[in-house]
C-alpha positions in Angstrom: 4.8 -26.1 12.5 6.7 -23.3 12.2 5.9 -20.8 9.7 8.5 -19.5 6.9 9.0 -15.6 7.4 8.2 -13.8 4.5 11.1 -11.2 4.3 9.5 -8.0 3.5 12.5 -5.7 3.2 14.2 -8.3 1.0 11.7 -9.1 -1.2 11.3 -4.9 -1.6 15.0 -4.4 -2.4 14.2 -6.5 -5.4 11.1 -4.4 -6.5 13.5 -1.4 -5.8 16.1 -3.0 -8.3 13.2 -3.5 -10.7 12.3 -0.1 -10.3 15.8 1.4 -11.1 16.1 -0.7 -14.4 12.9 0.6 -15.7 14.0 4.5 -14.5 16.5 4.3 -16.3 15.0 2.7 -19.4 12.5 5.5 -18.9 15.3 7.8 -19.5 17.0 6.8 -22.2 14.0 6.6 -23.7 12.5 10.0 -23.0 15.3 12.4 -21.8 14.1 12.7 -18.3 13.5 10.4 -15.3 9.8 10.2 -14.0 8.9 12.8 -11.5 6.8 12.2 -7.9 5.4 15.2 -6.3 4.7 14.5 -2.6 2.6 17.6 -1.1 2.9 17.7 3.0 0.3 19.7 4.6 1.6 20.4 8.3 4.6 19.2 11.1 2.7 15.6 12.1 6.1 14.1 13.1 5.2 10.3 11.3 4.1 12.1 8.2 7.3 14.2 8.5 9.3 10.6 8.3 7.2 9.1 6.3 8.2 11.9 3.6 11.7 11.5 4.4 11.6 8.0 3.5 9.6 8.5 0.1 12.1 11.1 -0.7 15.1 9.0 0.0 13.5 5.9 -2.0 12.9 7.8 -4.7 16.4 9.6 -5.1 17.7 5.8 -4.5 16.3 4.8 -7.7 16.6 7.6 -9.8 13.3 9.3 -9.6 13.2 13.2 -9.4 11.2 13.5 -6.1 9.9 17.0 -4.9 8.5 18.0 -1.7 6.2 20.4 -1.3 6.0 21.2 2.2 3.6 23.6 3.4 1.9 25.3 7.3 -0.8 23.3 9.0 -2.2 27.0 8.7 -2.8 26.4 4.8 -5.9 26.8 3.5 -7.8 24.6 1.8 -8.3 26.7 -1.6 -4.5 27.3 -1.2 -3.2 23.4 -1.0 -5.9 22.6 -3.9 -4.7 25.5 -5.9 -1.4 23.4 -5.5 -2.9 20.4 -6.6 -4.1 21.9 -9.6 -0.8 23.5 -10.9 0.8 19.6 -10.1 -2.3 17.7 -12.5 -1.7 20.5 -15.2 2.0 20.5 -14.9 3.5 18.4 -17.8 6.6 17.6 -15.9 4.9 16.1 -13.0 4.0 11.9 -13.4 3.0 11.6 -10.0 1.1 13.4 -7.1 1.1 12.2 -3.2 -0.8 14.2 -0.9 0.6 12.8 2.5 -2.1 12.1 5.0 -3.4 12.7 7.2 -4.1 16.1 6.6 -4.4 19.1 9.8 -7.9 19.5 11.0 -10.5 21.7 8.8 -9.1 20.1 5.6 -11.1 17.8 3.7 -9.3 14.5 2.8 -12.2 14.1 -0.4 -12.0 16.8 -1.8 -8.5 16.9 -2.1 -7.9 13.4 -3.0 -10.4 14.0 -5.6 -9.2 16.8 -7.5 -5.7 14.8 -8.0 -5.9 14.0 -12.1 -6.5 9.6 -11.8 -3.8 9.6 -14.1 -1.2 10.8 -11.6 -3.2 9.4 -8.3 0.2 7.0 -7.6 -1.7 5.8 -4.2 -4.6 4.6 -6.2 -7.5 6.6 -4.1 -8.9 8.6 -6.5 -12.3 7.3 -6.9 -11.9 6.8 -11.1 -9.2 4.7 -10.2 -11.2 2.8 -7.5 -13.7 2.1 -9.8 -10.9 1.1 -12.9 -9.4 -1.9 -10.1 -13.6 -3.0 -8.9 -14.0 -3.0 -12.9 -11.1 -5.4 -13.3 -9.4 -2.8 -15.7 -6.1 -1.0 -15.1 -5.7 1.3 -13.0 -2.8 3.0 -10.7 -3.7 0.5 -7.4 -3.1 1.3 -3.8 0.5 0.6 -3.3 0.4 -1.6 -0.1 -2.0 -4.1 -1.2 0.1 -4.5 -4.8 3.1 -5.2 -2.0 0.6 -7.9 -0.2 0.2 -9.7 -3.9 3.6 -9.6 -4.1 4.5 -11.0 -0.5 1.9 -13.8 -1.4 3.4 -14.5 -5.2 6.8 -14.6 -3.0 5.9 -17.9 -1.1 5.3 -20.1 -4.5 1.8 -19.8 -4.0 -1.3 -20.4 -6.8 -4.3 -18.0 -5.7 -6.5 -19.8 -8.4 -9.6 -21.4 -6.0 -8.4 -20.6 -3.1 -10.2 -19.4 0.2 -8.6 -15.8 0.8 -10.4 -13.6 3.7 -9.2 -10.0 4.0 -10.0 -8.3 8.0 -10.4 -5.1 6.7 -12.4 -2.6 4.7 -10.6 0.7 4.1 -9.9 2.0 0.8 -6.4 2.0 1.3 -6.0 -1.8 2.1 -8.8 -3.9 2.9 -11.5 -3.1 -0.6 -8.2 -3.1 -3.5 -6.6 -5.9 -2.0 -9.5 -7.9 -1.7 -10.1 -6.5 -5.8 -7.0 -7.6 -6.2 -7.2 -11.2 -4.9 -11.0 -11.8 -6.9 -8.8 -10.6 -10.4 -6.1 -14.0 -9.7 -9.3 -16.1 -8.9 -9.4 -16.4 -5.5 -12.9 -16.6 -3.8 -12.7 -13.8 -1.2 -14.8 -12.6 1.9 -14.1 -9.5 3.0 -14.8 -9.1 7.1 -14.2 -6.5 9.6 -14.3 -6.1 13.2 -18.4 -6.3 13.4 -18.1 -9.6 11.4 -20.2 -12.3 14.1 -17.9 -15.1 14.1 -14.6 -13.8 13.2 -12.7 -16.4 14.8 -14.7 -19.3 12.6 -14.1 -16.8 8.8 -10.4 -16.5 10.1 -10.2 -20.2 10.4 -11.2 -20.8 6.9 -8.7 -19.2 5.1 -6.1 -20.4 2.9 -4.8 -17.1 2.6 -5.0 -14.3 5.4 -4.6 -10.6 4.8 -5.4 -8.4 8.2 -5.4 -5.1 8.2 -8.4 -4.0 10.4 -5.8 -1.9 13.1 -6.5 -3.9 16.0 -3.4 -4.5 18.5 -3.2 -8.9 18.1 -6.7 -9.2 17.2 -5.9 -12.5 15.3 -5.3 -15.3 17.8 -2.9 -18.0 16.6 -6.0 -20.7 16.7 -7.7 -18.7 14.3 -5.1 -19.6 11.4 -5.9 -22.5 9.5 -2.8 -24.8 9.7 -0.9 -24.4 6.5 -2.5 -20.9 5.3 -0.5 -17.7 3.8 -0.6 -15.0 6.4 -0.1 -11.1 5.7 -0.4 -8.5 8.4 -1.0 -5.0 7.6 -1.5 -3.9 11.0 1.0 -1.1 12.5 -0.4 -1.1 16.4 1.9 -0.2 19.0 2.4 -3.2 21.5 2.7 -3.2 25.3 5.8 -2.0 25.3 5.8 0.7 22.8 7.2 -1.6 20.1 5.5 -2.2 16.6 2.9 -4.9 16.7 0.5 -6.2 14.3 -3.0 -7.1 13.4 -2.0 -10.8 14.1 -0.7 -12.3 17.3 2.7 -13.6 15.6 4.0 -16.3 17.9 0.9 -18.9 18.4 -0.1 -17.6 14.5 3.7 -19.0 13.1 3.2 -22.3 14.7 0.0 -22.8 12.1 0.9 -20.8 9.4 2.8 -22.4 6.5 4.5 -19.0 5.8 3.7 -15.2 7.5 4.9 -11.8 7.6 6.7 -10.1 10.4 6.1 -6.5 11.5 7.5 -5.0 11.4 9.5 -6.0 8.1 7.0 -7.5 6.7 4.5 -5.7 4.5 5.7 -2.0 5.2 8.9 -2.1 3.2 6.7 -3.0 0.5 4.4 0.3 0.7 7.2 2.4 -0.7 8.8 0.6 -3.2 5.2 0.2 -5.0 4.6 4.0 -4.5 8.0 4.1 -6.9 6.6 1.4 -9.4 3.3 3.9 -9.6 4.9 6.5 -10.5 7.2 4.5 -13.5 3.9 3.2 -15.1 1.9 6.5 -14.8 4.9 7.8 -16.3 5.1 5.4 -19.0 1.3 5.8 -19.3 1.7 9.3 -19.8 4.0 9.4 -22.9 2.2 6.4 -24.0 
């Protein structure tokens, strides 16, 4: 068996087309486009690239994208004042503070200051609690993308055994909640799980989000499983690689995401989707 490759670029393009239509409908109904404000503190090279990509993606679907670029020397009080200003601005629908922040700035304090209704990253404790309670919330973007990619395989999640390797608030925990909401039986594992290989072998659906290069070996994959690889690691040759040993895993899996070109493109697509959802909820 050779796995079907789940093309994240193609699926993300369809999601962006959906968002472009939703944005057009919102503008027709309310006389303005949804607006996304991104706050970038400092000059981290990777963050600069991510923010430029978000700006372009927002522009391409008709969302008003604004970036606030602050010096690395910005104090926490100054950053919180900007977050407060955006929170209180009725013209702002979505707020995203790009992580990581420079040393000396508390990510928790900054994230907690964003209004849950404008928290398009889905990281505010209120949104995390709503998701855990099975209620409507703004959900982190990458987990939503993972579920969409699973859906693209035509897999019915109800009753399947899903294993999530990773327990971060950004991916592991929320994707587990989304899988539970779809009636999968979910195990959250991590790098310290005993007999991790055997746990992975039990998975009909395996989501790898632990951030360790090729941690998950090909013989850890249950024959016919769906494998979603969220990992973004630099390989020995400097190229991007996932948490899954792709070649051997693709011989066992029914479908698998590549790295790059799998989950990555879905994250920005669902950031745009969240922005429109936040705008709609605010005018409802």
